[in-house]
Backbone as JSON Lines, residues from 0, in Angstrom:
{"i":0,"aa":"M","n":[-17.89,51.76,-34.59],"ca":[-19.26,51.37,-34.82],"c":[-20.13,51.96,-33.71]}
{"i":1,"aa":"D","n":[-21.23,52.57,-34.09],"ca":[-22.1,53.23,-33.13],"c":[-23.22,52.28,-32.73]}
{"i":2,"aa":"L","n":[-23.24,51.93,-31.43],"ca":[-24.25,50.98,-30.95],"c":[-25.43,51.69,-30.3]}
{"i":3,"aa":"T","n":[-25.42,52.97,-30.31],"ca":[-26.56,53.68,-29.73],"c":[-27.76,53.51,-30.63]}
{"i":4,"aa":"T","n":[-28.92,53.33,-30.01],"ca":[-30.14,53.08,-30.78],"c":[-31.26,53.89,-30.18]}
{"i":5,"aa":"S","n":[-32.32,53.91,-30.92],"ca":[-33.52,54.55,-30.37],"c":[-34.16,53.59,-29.4]}
{"i":6,"aa":"A","n":[-35.14,54.03,-28.65],"ca":[-35.78,53.24,-27.6],"c":[-36.38,51.96,-28.12]}
{"i":7,"aa":"G","n":[-36.83,51.89,-29.34],"ca":[-37.52,50.7,-29.83],"c":[-36.62,49.66,-30.46]}
{"i":8,"aa":"E","n":[-35.32,49.96,-30.64],"ca":[-34.45,49.01,-31.33],"c":[-33.67,48.15,-30.34]}
{"i":9,"aa":"T","n":[-33.34,46.96,-30.79],"ca":[-32.55,46.05,-29.96],"c":[-31.07,46.25,-30.28]}
{"i":10,"aa":"T","n":[-30.29,46.42,-29.27],"ca":[-28.86,46.6,-29.5],"c":[-28.18,45.25,-29.68]}
{"i":11,"aa":"R","n":[-27.02,45.32,-30.22],"ca":[-26.24,44.1,-30.43],"c":[-25.92,43.44,-29.08]}
{"i":12,"aa":"R","n":[-25.64,44.23,-28.08],"ca":[-25.31,43.68,-26.76],"c":[-26.5,42.94,-26.17]}
{"i":13,"aa":"R","n":[-27.69,43.5,-26.28],"ca":[-28.89,42.84,-25.75],"c":[-29.18,41.56,-26.52]}
{"i":14,"aa":"F","n":[-28.91,41.59,-27.81],"ca":[-29.11,40.39,-28.62],"c":[-28.18,39.27,-28.15]}
{"i":15,"aa":"L","n":[-26.91,39.59,-27.91],"ca":[-25.95,38.58,-27.44],"c":[-26.32,38.07,-26.04]}
{"i":16,"aa":"Q","n":[-26.76,38.94,-25.16],"ca":[-27.19,38.52,-23.82],"c":[-28.37,37.57,-23.91]}
{"i":17,"aa":"A","n":[-29.31,37.89,-24.75],"ca":[-30.49,37.03,-24.9],"c":[-30.09,35.67,-25.48]}
{"i":18,"aa":"S","n":[-29.15,35.67,-26.41],"ca":[-28.68,34.4,-27.0],"c":[-27.99,33.55,-25.95]}
{"i":19,"aa":"A","n":[-27.17,34.17,-25.11],"ca":[-26.45,33.42,-24.06],"c":[-27.42,32.8,-23.07]}
{"i":20,"aa":"V","n":[-28.44,33.54,-22.69],"ca":[-29.45,33.0,-21.76],"c":[-30.18,31.83,-22.39]}
{"i":21,"aa":"A","n":[-30.55,31.94,-23.65],"ca":[-31.25,30.86,-24.35],"c":[-30.36,29.62,-24.45]}
{"i":22,"aa":"A","n":[-29.08,29.82,-24.76],"ca":[-28.16,28.68,-24.86],"c":[-27.99,28.0,-23.51]}
{"i":23,"aa":"T","n":[-27.9,28.75,-22.43],"ca":[-27.75,28.18,-21.09],"c":[-28.96,27.34,-20.71]}
{"i":24,"aa":"V","n":[-30.14,27.86,-21.0],"ca":[-31.38,27.11,-20.71],"c":[-31.42,25.84,-21.53]}
{"i":25,"aa":"G","n":[-31.02,25.92,-22.79],"ca":[-31.02,24.73,-23.65],"c":[-30.04,23.68,-23.18]}
{"i":26,"aa":"L","n":[-28.83,24.1,-22.76],"ca":[-27.83,23.15,-22.27],"c":[-28.26,22.52,-20.96]}
{"i":27,"aa":"A","n":[-28.9,23.27,-20.12],"ca":[-29.37,22.7,-18.84],"c":[-30.29,21.53,-19.1]}
{"i":28,"aa":"G","n":[-31.15,21.65,-20.07],"ca":[-32.04,20.54,-20.41],"c":[-31.28,19.35,-20.94]}
{"i":29,"aa":"C","n":[-30.23,19.61,-21.77],"ca":[-29.42,18.51,-22.33],"c":[-28.67,17.77,-21.23]}
{"i":30,"aa":"I","n":[-28.09,18.53,-20.32],"ca":[-27.33,17.9,-19.25],"c":[-28.24,17.06,-18.37]}
{"i":31,"aa":"E","n":[-29.43,17.58,-18.09],"ca":[-30.38,16.82,-17.27],"c":[-30.76,15.52,-17.97]}
{"i":32,"aa":"E","n":[-31.01,15.59,-19.28],"ca":[-31.36,14.38,-20.03],"c":[-30.19,13.41,-20.07]}
{"i":33,"aa":"M","n":[-28.96,13.93,-20.25],"ca":[-27.8,13.07,-20.36],"c":[-27.59,12.29,-19.06]}
{"i":34,"aa":"G","n":[-27.85,12.93,-17.93],"ca":[-27.69,12.25,-16.65],"c":[-28.66,11.1,-16.46]}
{"i":35,"aa":"T","n":[-29.8,11.15,-17.12],"ca":[-30.78,10.08,-16.95],"c":[-30.53,8.91,-17.9]}
{"i":36,"aa":"E","n":[-29.57,9.07,-18.82],"ca":[-29.29,7.98,-19.75],"c":[-28.49,6.86,-19.1]}
{"i":37,"aa":"F","n":[-27.77,7.17,-18.02],"ca":[-26.92,6.19,-17.36],"c":[-27.52,5.77,-16.04]}
{"i":38,"aa":"P","n":[-27.35,4.49,-15.67],"ca":[-27.87,4.06,-14.37],"c":[-27.06,4.7,-13.25]}
{"i":39,"aa":"P","n":[-27.67,4.94,-12.11],"ca":[-26.93,5.55,-11.0],"c":[-25.85,4.59,-10.5]}
{"i":40,"aa":"N","n":[-24.69,5.14,-10.15],"ca":[-23.61,4.33,-9.6],"c":[-23.9,4.1,-8.12]}
{"i":41,"aa":"E","n":[-24.28,2.88,-7.78],"ca":[-24.69,2.59,-6.4],"c":[-23.58,1.95,-5.58]}
{"i":42,"aa":"E","n":[-22.41,1.7,-6.22],"ca":[-21.34,1.05,-5.48],"c":[-20.02,1.68,-5.86]}
{"i":43,"aa":"W","n":[-19.22,2.04,-4.84],"ca":[-17.89,2.55,-5.13],"c":[-16.99,1.36,-5.37]}
{"i":44,"aa":"P","n":[-16.27,1.31,-6.49],"ca":[-15.44,0.13,-6.81],"c":[-14.34,-0.16,-5.8]}
{"i":45,"aa":"V","n":[-13.83,0.85,-5.09],"ca":[-12.73,0.62,-4.18],"c":[-13.17,0.48,-2.72]}
{"i":46,"aa":"S","n":[-14.44,0.34,-2.49],"ca":[-14.93,0.33,-1.12],"c":[-14.33,-0.8,-0.29]}
{"i":47,"aa":"E","n":[-14.04,-1.94,-0.91],"ca":[-13.48,-3.06,-0.16],"c":[-12.02,-2.86,0.17]}
{"i":48,"aa":"R","n":[-11.37,-1.89,-0.46],"ca":[-9.95,-1.67,-0.25],"c":[-9.67,-0.55,0.75]}
{"i":49,"aa":"V","n":[-10.71,0.1,1.25],"ca":[-10.53,1.18,2.2],"c":[-10.44,0.57,3.6]}
{"i":50,"aa":"P","n":[-9.33,0.83,4.32],"ca":[-9.2,0.22,5.66],"c":[-10.17,0.83,6.66]}
{"i":51,"aa":"D","n":[-10.49,0.03,7.68],"ca":[-11.32,0.54,8.76],"c":[-10.55,1.64,9.49]}
{"i":52,"aa":"L","n":[-11.26,2.62,9.95],"ca":[-10.63,3.7,10.7],"c":[-10.8,3.44,12.2]}
{"i":53,"aa":"P","n":[-9.89,3.85,13.06],"ca":[-8.68,4.58,12.69],"c":[-7.6,3.65,12.15]}
{"i":54,"aa":"V","n":[-6.83,4.13,11.18],"ca":[-5.73,3.36,10.61],"c":[-4.56,3.42,11.58]}
{"i":55,"aa":"R","n":[-3.95,2.27,11.84],"ca":[-2.82,2.25,12.77],"c":[-1.61,2.93,12.15]}
{"i":56,"aa":"E","n":[-0.9,3.68,12.96],"ca":[0.31,4.34,12.5],"c":[1.38,3.3,12.2]}
{"i":57,"aa":"R","n":[2.2,3.59,11.19],"ca":[3.26,2.67,10.81],"c":[4.21,2.42,11.98]}
{"i":58,"aa":"A","n":[4.56,3.47,12.71],"ca":[5.48,3.32,13.84],"c":[4.9,2.38,14.89]}
{"i":59,"aa":"D","n":[3.59,2.43,15.1],"ca":[2.96,1.54,16.08],"c":[3.12,0.08,15.69]}
{"i":60,"aa":"V","n":[2.94,-0.2,14.4],"ca":[3.08,-1.57,13.9],"c":[4.51,-2.05,14.1]}
{"i":61,"aa":"L","n":[5.48,-1.2,13.75],"ca":[6.89,-1.57,13.89],"c":[7.27,-1.79,15.35]}
{"i":62,"aa":"E","n":[6.81,-0.91,16.22],"ca":[7.16,-1.02,17.64],"c":[6.51,-2.23,18.31]}
{"i":63,"aa":"E","n":[5.44,-2.73,17.73],"ca":[4.79,-3.92,18.28],"c":[5.38,-5.2,17.7]}
{"i":64,"aa":"R","n":[5.52,-5.26,16.37],"ca":[5.88,-6.52,15.72],"c":[7.37,-6.85,15.82]}
{"i":65,"aa":"I","n":[8.24,-5.86,15.73],"ca":[9.68,-6.16,15.75],"c":[10.1,-6.75,17.11]}
{"i":66,"aa":"P","n":[9.8,-6.1,18.24],"ca":[10.22,-6.69,19.53],"c":[9.57,-8.04,19.81]}
{"i":67,"aa":"E","n":[8.39,-8.26,19.24],"ca":[7.69,-9.53,19.47],"c":[8.54,-10.71,19.03]}
{"i":68,"aa":"L","n":[9.21,-10.59,17.88],"ca":[10.07,-11.68,17.41],"c":[11.51,-11.51,17.82]}
{"i":69,"aa":"A","n":[11.95,-10.27,18.07],"ca":[13.34,-10.03,18.48],"c":[13.64,-10.7,19.82]}
{"i":70,"aa":"S","n":[12.6,-10.88,20.64],"ca":[12.8,-11.51,21.95],"c":[12.64,-13.04,21.89]}
{"i":71,"aa":"A","n":[12.33,-13.58,20.73],"ca":[12.14,-15.03,20.6],"c":[13.5,-15.75,20.57]}
{"i":72,"aa":"E","n":[13.47,-17.03,20.88],"ca":[14.7,-17.83,20.83],"c":[14.84,-18.41,19.43]}
{"i":73,"aa":"I","n":[15.64,-17.73,18.62],"ca":[15.87,-18.15,17.23],"c":[17.37,-18.24,17.03]}
{"i":74,"aa":"D","n":[17.88,-19.48,16.87],"ca":[19.33,-19.64,16.77],"c":[19.81,-20.19,15.43]}
{"i":75,"aa":"D","n":[18.89,-20.48,14.53],"ca":[19.31,-20.88,13.18],"c":[18.21,-20.52,12.18]}
{"i":76,"aa":"P","n":[18.53,-20.5,10.88],"ca":[17.54,-20.09,9.87],"c":[16.27,-20.93,9.87]}
{"i":77,"aa":"E","n":[16.38,-22.23,10.12],"ca":[15.21,-23.08,10.13],"c":[14.25,-22.71,11.27]}
{"i":78,"aa":"K","n":[14.83,-22.33,12.41],"ca":[14.01,-21.89,13.53],"c":[13.33,-20.55,13.2]}
{"i":79,"aa":"L","n":[14.02,-19.69,12.45],"ca":[13.42,-18.44,12.0],"c":[12.21,-18.74,11.12]}
{"i":80,"aa":"A","n":[12.38,-19.67,10.17],"ca":[11.28,-20.02,9.27],"c":[10.1,-20.59,10.05]}
{"i":81,"aa":"S","n":[10.35,-21.49,10.97],"ca":[9.24,-22.1,11.71],"c":[8.55,-21.09,12.62]}
{"i":82,"aa":"T","n":[9.3,-20.15,13.18],"ca":[8.7,-19.11,14.02],"c":[7.82,-18.2,13.19]}
{"i":83,"aa":"L","n":[8.28,-17.82,12.01],"ca":[7.47,-16.97,11.12],"c":[6.18,-17.69,10.72]}
{"i":84,"aa":"E","n":[6.26,-18.99,10.52],"ca":[5.07,-19.76,10.13],"c":[4.04,-19.79,11.26]}
{"i":85,"aa":"E","n":[4.48,-19.65,12.5],"ca":[3.55,-19.56,13.62],"c":[2.7,-18.29,13.53]}
{"i":86,"aa":"Y","n":[3.2,-17.3,12.78],"ca":[2.48,-16.04,12.57],"c":[1.79,-16.01,11.21]}
{"i":87,"aa":"D","n":[1.53,-17.19,10.67],"ca":[0.81,-17.36,9.41],"c":[1.54,-16.85,8.19]}
{"i":88,"aa":"L","n":[2.86,-16.75,8.24],"ca":[3.64,-16.49,7.04],"c":[3.96,-17.84,6.4]}
{"i":89,"aa":"V","n":[3.69,-17.97,5.13],"ca":[3.99,-19.22,4.43],"c":[5.39,-19.09,3.84]}
{"i":90,"aa":"V","n":[6.38,-19.71,4.51],"ca":[7.77,-19.62,4.06],"c":[8.0,-20.69,3.0]}
{"i":91,"aa":"E","n":[8.34,-20.22,1.79],"ca":[8.6,-21.14,0.68],"c":[10.03,-21.68,0.73]}
{"i":92,"aa":"S","n":[10.98,-20.8,1.11],"ca":[12.37,-21.25,1.2],"c":[13.16,-20.3,2.09]}
{"i":93,"aa":"I","n":[14.19,-20.85,2.72],"ca":[15.16,-20.03,3.45],"c":[16.51,-20.7,3.27]}
{"i":94,"aa":"E","n":[17.47,-19.95,2.75],"ca":[18.79,-20.51,2.5],"c":[19.83,-19.4,2.47]}
{"i":95,"aa":"R","n":[21.07,-19.82,2.56],"ca":[22.17,-18.86,2.54],"c":[22.77,-18.82,1.15]}
{"i":96,"aa":"E","n":[22.9,-17.62,0.61],"ca":[23.56,-17.43,-0.68],"c":[24.75,-16.51,-0.45]}
{"i":97,"aa":"R","n":[25.94,-17.1,-0.43],"ca":[27.18,-16.39,-0.07],"c":[27.04,-15.81,1.33]}
{"i":98,"aa":"D","n":[27.09,-14.49,1.47],"ca":[27.01,-13.89,2.8],"c":[25.62,-13.35,3.13]}
{"i":99,"aa":"V","n":[24.62,-13.72,2.34],"ca":[23.26,-13.2,2.54],"c":[22.3,-14.35,2.82]}
{"i":100,"aa":"L","n":[21.52,-14.2,3.88],"ca":[20.45,-15.15,4.16],"c":[19.24,-14.72,3.33]}
{"i":101,"aa":"T","n":[18.69,-15.61,2.53],"ca":[17.53,-15.27,1.7],"c":[16.31,-16.04,2.17]}
{"i":102,"aa":"I","n":[15.19,-15.37,2.09],"ca":[13.92,-16.0,2.47],"c":[12.87,-15.62,1.44]}
{"i":103,"aa":"E","n":[12.08,-16.59,1.05],"ca":[10.92,-16.35,0.18],"c":[9.68,-16.72,0.97]}
{"i":104,"aa":"Y","n":[8.73,-15.8,0.99],"ca":[7.5,-16.11,1.72],"c":[6.3,-15.55,0.96]}
{"i":105,"aa":"V","n":[5.14,-16.14,1.23],"ca":[3.9,-15.72,0.58],"c":[3.16,-14.75,1.49]}
{"i":106,"aa":"N","n":[2.84,-13.59,0.95],"ca":[2.02,-12.62,1.68],"c":[0.57,-12.83,1.26]}
{"i":107,"aa":"T","n":[-0.17,-13.53,2.07],"ca":[-1.57,-13.84,1.73],"c":[-2.53,-12.73,2.14]}
{"i":108,"aa":"D","n":[-2.04,-11.75,2.93],"ca":[-2.89,-10.65,3.39],"c":[-2.47,-9.32,2.8]}
{"i":109,"aa":"R","n":[-1.9,-9.33,1.59],"ca":[-1.36,-8.09,1.04],"c":[-2.44,-7.02,0.82]}
{"i":110,"aa":"H","n":[-3.69,-7.43,0.54],"ca":[-4.75,-6.45,0.33],"c":[-5.21,-5.83,1.65]}
{"i":111,"aa":"D","n":[-5.17,-6.61,2.73],"ca":[-5.64,-6.11,4.02],"c":[-4.55,-5.4,4.82]}
{"i":112,"aa":"E","n":[-3.34,-5.95,4.78],"ca":[-2.28,-5.42,5.63],"c":[-1.1,-4.85,4.87]}
{"i":113,"aa":"G","n":[-0.99,-5.1,3.57],"ca":[0.19,-4.67,2.83],"c":[1.39,-5.52,3.21]}
{"i":114,"aa":"N","n":[2.58,-4.97,3.07],"ca":[3.81,-5.71,3.36],"c":[4.4,-5.38,4.73]}
{"i":115,"aa":"L","n":[3.97,-4.29,5.32],"ca":[4.59,-3.79,6.54],"c":[4.57,-4.79,7.69]}
{"i":116,"aa":"H","n":[3.42,-5.41,7.94],"ca":[3.28,-6.32,9.08],"c":[4.26,-7.5,8.98]}
{"i":117,"aa":"D","n":[4.33,-8.09,7.79],"ca":[5.2,-9.26,7.62],"c":[6.67,-8.88,7.65]}
{"i":118,"aa":"V","n":[7.02,-7.78,6.99],"ca":[8.43,-7.36,6.96],"c":[8.9,-6.99,8.37]}
{"i":119,"aa":"A","n":[8.03,-6.4,9.17],"ca":[8.39,-6.09,10.56],"c":[8.68,-7.37,11.35]}
{"i":120,"aa":"L","n":[7.87,-8.4,11.14],"ca":[8.13,-9.68,11.81],"c":[9.46,-10.28,11.38]}
{"i":121,"aa":"I","n":[9.73,-10.21,10.08],"ca":[10.99,-10.76,9.56],"c":[12.18,-10.0,10.15]}
{"i":122,"aa":"A","n":[12.07,-8.67,10.23],"ca":[13.15,-7.87,10.81],"c":[13.36,-8.23,12.28]}
{"i":123,"aa":"G","n":[12.28,-8.45,13.01],"ca":[12.39,-8.85,14.41],"c":[13.01,-10.22,14.55]}
{"i":124,"aa":"G","n":[12.57,-11.16,13.72],"ca":[13.13,-12.51,13.76],"c":[14.6,-12.54,13.4]}
{"i":125,"aa":"Y","n":[14.97,-11.71,12.42],"ca":[16.39,-11.65,12.03],"c":[17.22,-11.04,13.15]}
{"i":126,"aa":"A","n":[16.66,-10.08,13.88],"ca":[17.38,-9.5,15.03],"c":[17.68,-10.57,16.08]}
{"i":127,"aa":"A","n":[16.69,-11.45,16.32],"ca":[16.91,-12.54,17.27],"c":[17.98,-13.5,16.77]}
{"i":128,"aa":"L","n":[17.97,-13.78,15.47],"ca":[18.96,-14.69,14.88],"c":[20.37,-14.11,14.98]}
{"i":129,"aa":"V","n":[20.53,-12.82,14.66],"ca":[21.84,-12.17,14.75],"c":[22.3,-12.11,16.21]}
{"i":130,"aa":"D","n":[21.37,-11.84,17.12],"ca":[21.7,-11.78,18.54],"c":[22.2,-13.13,19.06]}
{"i":131,"aa":"A","n":[21.74,-14.22,18.42],"ca":[22.17,-15.56,18.83],"c":[23.52,-15.93,18.21]}
{"i":132,"aa":"G","n":[24.09,-15.02,17.4],"ca":[25.43,-15.27,16.85],"c":[25.47,-15.6,15.37]}
{"i":133,"aa":"Y","n":[24.35,-15.56,14.69],"ca":[24.36,-15.86,13.25],"c":[25.1,-14.76,12.51]}
{"i":134,"aa":"D","n":[25.99,-15.15,11.6],"ca":[26.85,-14.2,10.91],"c":[26.47,-14.13,9.43]}
{"i":135,"aa":"A","n":[25.98,-12.99,9.01],"ca":[25.67,-12.74,7.6],"c":[25.73,-11.23,7.37]}
{"i":136,"aa":"V","n":[25.84,-10.84,6.12],"ca":[25.89,-9.42,5.78],"c":[24.49,-8.81,5.82]}
{"i":137,"aa":"A","n":[23.5,-9.6,5.39],"ca":[22.14,-9.08,5.32],"c":[21.16,-10.24,5.16]}
{"i":138,"aa":"L","n":[19.88,-9.91,5.31],"ca":[18.8,-10.84,4.97],"c":[18.04,-10.23,3.8]}
{"i":139,"aa":"G","n":[17.86,-11.02,2.76],"ca":[17.09,-10.57,1.61],"c":[15.79,-11.34,1.54]}
{"i":140,"aa":"A","n":[14.67,-10.62,1.57],"ca":[13.35,-11.26,1.54],"c":[12.71,-11.05,0.18]}
{"i":141,"aa":"T","n":[12.2,-12.14,-0.39],"ca":[11.42,-12.06,-1.61],"c":[9.97,-12.3,-1.24]}
{"i":142,"aa":"I","n":[9.11,-11.35,-1.6],"ca":[7.69,-11.41,-1.23],"c":[6.92,-11.99,-2.41]}
{"i":143,"aa":"L","n":[6.19,-13.05,-2.15],"ca":[5.41,-13.73,-3.18],"c":[3.93,-13.47,-2.95]}
{"i":144,"aa":"D","n":[3.16,-13.5,-4.04],"ca":[1.71,-13.46,-3.87],"c":[1.21,-14.9,-3.79]}
{"i":145,"aa":"D","n":[-0.09,-15.1,-3.73],"ca":[-0.6,-16.45,-3.54],"c":[-0.67,-17.26,-4.84]}
{"i":146,"aa":"A","n":[0.0,-16.79,-5.91],"ca":[0.05,-17.57,-7.15],"c":[0.91,-18.83,-7.06]}
{"i":147,"aa":"P","n":[2.12,-18.91,-6.45],"ca":[2.91,-17.78,-5.95],"c":[3.85,-17.25,-7.03]}
{"i":148,"aa":"A","n":[3.92,-15.96,-7.14],"ca":[4.85,-15.29,-8.05],"c":[5.44,-14.11,-7.31]}
{"i":149,"aa":"S","n":[6.68,-13.79,-7.61],"ca":[7.36,-12.71,-6.93],"c":[6.74,-11.38,-7.3]}
{"i":150,"aa":"Y","n":[6.44,-10.56,-6.28],"ca":[5.95,-9.23,-6.57],"c":[6.62,-8.16,-5.72]}
{"i":151,"aa":"G","n":[7.56,-8.57,-4.84],"ca":[8.22,-7.57,-4.02],"c":[9.44,-8.11,-3.32]}
{"i":152,"aa":"S","n":[10.16,-7.19,-2.68],"ca":[11.36,-7.59,-1.95],"c":[11.63,-6.59,-0.83]}
{"i":153,"aa":"A","n":[12.47,-7.01,0.11],"ca":[12.92,-6.15,1.2],"c":[14.29,-6.65,1.65]}
{"i":154,"aa":"T","n":[15.06,-5.76,2.25],"ca":[16.4,-6.11,2.73],"c":[16.57,-5.65,4.17]}
{"i":155,"aa":"V","n":[17.2,-6.52,4.97],"ca":[17.54,-6.16,6.34],"c":[19.06,-6.22,6.46]}
{"i":156,"aa":"E","n":[19.69,-5.07,6.59],"ca":[21.14,-5.01,6.73],"c":[21.52,-5.42,8.16]}
{"i":157,"aa":"T","n":[22.53,-6.27,8.27],"ca":[22.96,-6.74,9.59],"c":[23.46,-5.59,10.46]}
{"i":158,"aa":"A","n":[24.06,-4.58,9.85],"ca":[24.53,-3.42,10.63],"c":[23.36,-2.74,11.34]}
{"i":159,"aa":"W","n":[22.21,-2.64,10.69],"ca":[21.03,-2.06,11.34],"c":[20.56,-2.95,12.49]}
{"i":160,"aa":"T","n":[20.59,-4.25,12.23],"ca":[20.14,-5.21,13.23],"c":[21.02,-5.15,14.47]}
{"i":161,"aa":"T","n":[22.32,-5.07,14.25],"ca":[23.27,-4.98,15.37],"c":[23.03,-3.7,16.17]}
{"i":162,"aa":"A","n":[22.78,-2.59,15.46],"ca":[22.51,-1.32,16.15],"c":[21.22,-1.42,16.96]}
{"i":163,"aa":"Y","n":[20.22,-2.11,16.42],"ca":[18.96,-2.29,17.18],"c":[19.21,-3.15,18.41]}
{"i":164,"aa":"N","n":[19.92,-4.25,18.23],"ca":[20.17,-5.16,19.35],"c":[20.98,-4.49,20.46]}
{"i":165,"aa":"S","n":[21.85,-3.55,20.11],"ca":[22.69,-2.88,21.12],"c":[21.99,-1.66,21.73]}
{"i":166,"aa":"G","n":[20.79,-1.33,21.24],"ca":[20.04,-0.21,21.79],"c":[20.32,1.13,21.12]}
{"i":167,"aa":"E","n":[21.13,1.11,20.07],"ca":[21.42,2.37,19.36],"c":[20.23,2.83,18.53]}
{"i":168,"aa":"L","n":[19.4,1.9,18.1],"ca":[18.2,2.21,17.33],"c":[16.97,1.69,18.07]}
{"i":169,"aa":"T","n":[15.89,2.45,18.03],"ca":[14.62,1.94,18.57],"c":[14.01,1.0,17.54]}
{"i":170,"aa":"A","n":[12.97,0.3,17.94],"ca":[12.28,-0.6,17.01],"c":[11.73,0.19,15.82]}
{"i":171,"aa":"A","n":[11.18,1.37,16.11],"ca":[10.62,2.18,15.03],"c":[11.71,2.65,14.07]}
{"i":172,"aa":"E","n":[12.86,3.07,14.6],"ca":[13.96,3.53,13.74],"c":[14.52,2.39,12.91]}
{"i":173,"aa":"Y","n":[14.73,1.25,13.54],"ca":[15.21,0.05,12.84],"c":[14.21,-0.35,11.76]}
{"i":174,"aa":"G","n":[12.95,-0.36,12.12],"ca":[11.91,-0.74,11.17],"c":[11.82,0.21,9.99]}
{"i":175,"aa":"E","n":[11.98,1.51,10.23],"ca":[11.93,2.48,9.14],"c":[13.04,2.23,8.13]}
{"i":176,"aa":"L","n":[14.22,1.87,8.62],"ca":[15.32,1.55,7.7],"c":[14.96,0.36,6.82]}
{"i":177,"aa":"V","n":[14.39,-0.66,7.44],"ca":[14.02,-1.86,6.68],"c":[12.87,-1.57,5.72]}
{"i":178,"aa":"V","n":[11.85,-0.88,6.21],"ca":[10.69,-0.56,5.37],"c":[11.1,0.28,4.16]}
{"i":179,"aa":"G","n":[12.12,1.11,4.33],"ca":[12.61,1.92,3.23],"c":[13.18,1.12,2.07]}
{"i":180,"aa":"T","n":[13.46,-0.16,2.3],"ca":[14.01,-1.01,1.22],"c":[12.92,-1.77,0.47]}
{"i":181,"aa":"I","n":[11.69,-1.71,0.95],"ca":[10.62,-2.49,0.32],"c":[10.37,-1.97,-1.09]}
{"i":182,"aa":"E","n":[10.38,-2.88,-2.02],"ca":[9.99,-2.59,-3.39],"c":[8.91,-3.59,-3.75]}
{"i":183,"aa":"S","n":[7.81,-3.1,-4.3],"ca":[6.74,-4.03,-4.66],"c":[5.99,-3.53,-5.88]}
{"i":184,"aa":"Q","n":[5.42,-4.48,-6.57],"ca":[4.6,-4.19,-7.73],"c":[3.22,-3.81,-7.23]}
{"i":185,"aa":"R","n":[2.64,-2.78,-7.82],"ca":[1.31,-2.33,-7.41],"c":[0.26,-3.19,-8.1]}
{"i":186,"aa":"Y","n":[-0.72,-3.65,-7.31],"ca":[-1.85,-4.38,-7.86],"c":[-3.06,-3.46,-7.92]}
{"i":187,"aa":"D","n":[-3.6,-3.26,-9.1],"ca":[-4.82,-2.47,-9.21],"c":[-6.0,-3.32,-8.75]}
{"i":188,"aa":"P","n":[-6.92,-2.74,-8.0],"ca":[-8.09,-3.52,-7.57],"c":[-8.95,-3.9,-8.76]}
{"i":189,"aa":"E","n":[-9.54,-5.08,-8.67],"ca":[-10.44,-5.51,-9.74],"c":[-11.77,-4.81,-9.56]}
{"i":190,"aa":"V","n":[-12.17,-4.11,-10.6],"ca":[-13.41,-3.34,-10.53],"c":[-14.48,-4.08,-11.32]}
{"i":191,"aa":"E","n":[-15.54,-4.43,-10.65],"ca":[-16.65,-5.13,-11.3],"c":[-17.93,-4.38,-10.99]}
{"i":192,"aa":"V","n":[-18.21,-3.39,-11.8],"ca":[-19.43,-2.62,-11.62],"c":[-20.3,-2.85,-12.83]}
{"i":193,"aa":"E","n":[-21.47,-3.4,-12.62],"ca":[-22.39,-3.67,-13.72],"c":[-23.65,-2.86,-13.52]}
{"i":194,"aa":"P","n":[-24.14,-2.27,-14.62],"ca":[-25.36,-1.48,-14.48],"c":[-26.55,-2.39,-14.19]}
{"i":195,"aa":"E","n":[-27.54,-1.83,-13.51],"ca":[-28.75,-2.6,-13.25],"c":[-29.49,-2.84,-14.56]}
{"i":196,"aa":"E","n":[-30.02,-4.01,-14.72],"ca":[-30.73,-4.33,-15.96],"c":[-32.22,-4.11,-15.77]}
């Protein structure tokens, strides 16, 4: 097909270019109008869930919280429960099931602190209990929300605790092993954004 034309004729290419420019101008107007149909979003729905900066490193939390309770005088499970309650953990139950010490507690600060802070305290308290001679294979923690309903769990193996107590593991290393066992259900934040009336 020959697209060459005389000076006064419009070529097919120029026609298509002109059409594209016209369509772009038309769409720009539509997009501008579409943006004005909706109220401006003046609030980010997750703003309350963003932690203040700087965020503390996980290792820092473990190195602070584990030794804090590992040095406490805890010689039986009931003393472990009462010591944890001094740190605002609501212990629902603590009992021995075969060779495992089990604890159920309510995490009332899960949105602000997550599970790390409480699990680190439990690991430290269990280290003190094992150091006092308590014999068990492990500690199993069930994490409850404030309903209370179970939404997570963690395990502290006694072998890890013994290694920490003997100096083979640092608090951070011991804590990382314990934190690696945490399983929890994710809670989506409640989003309540209403347009201005």
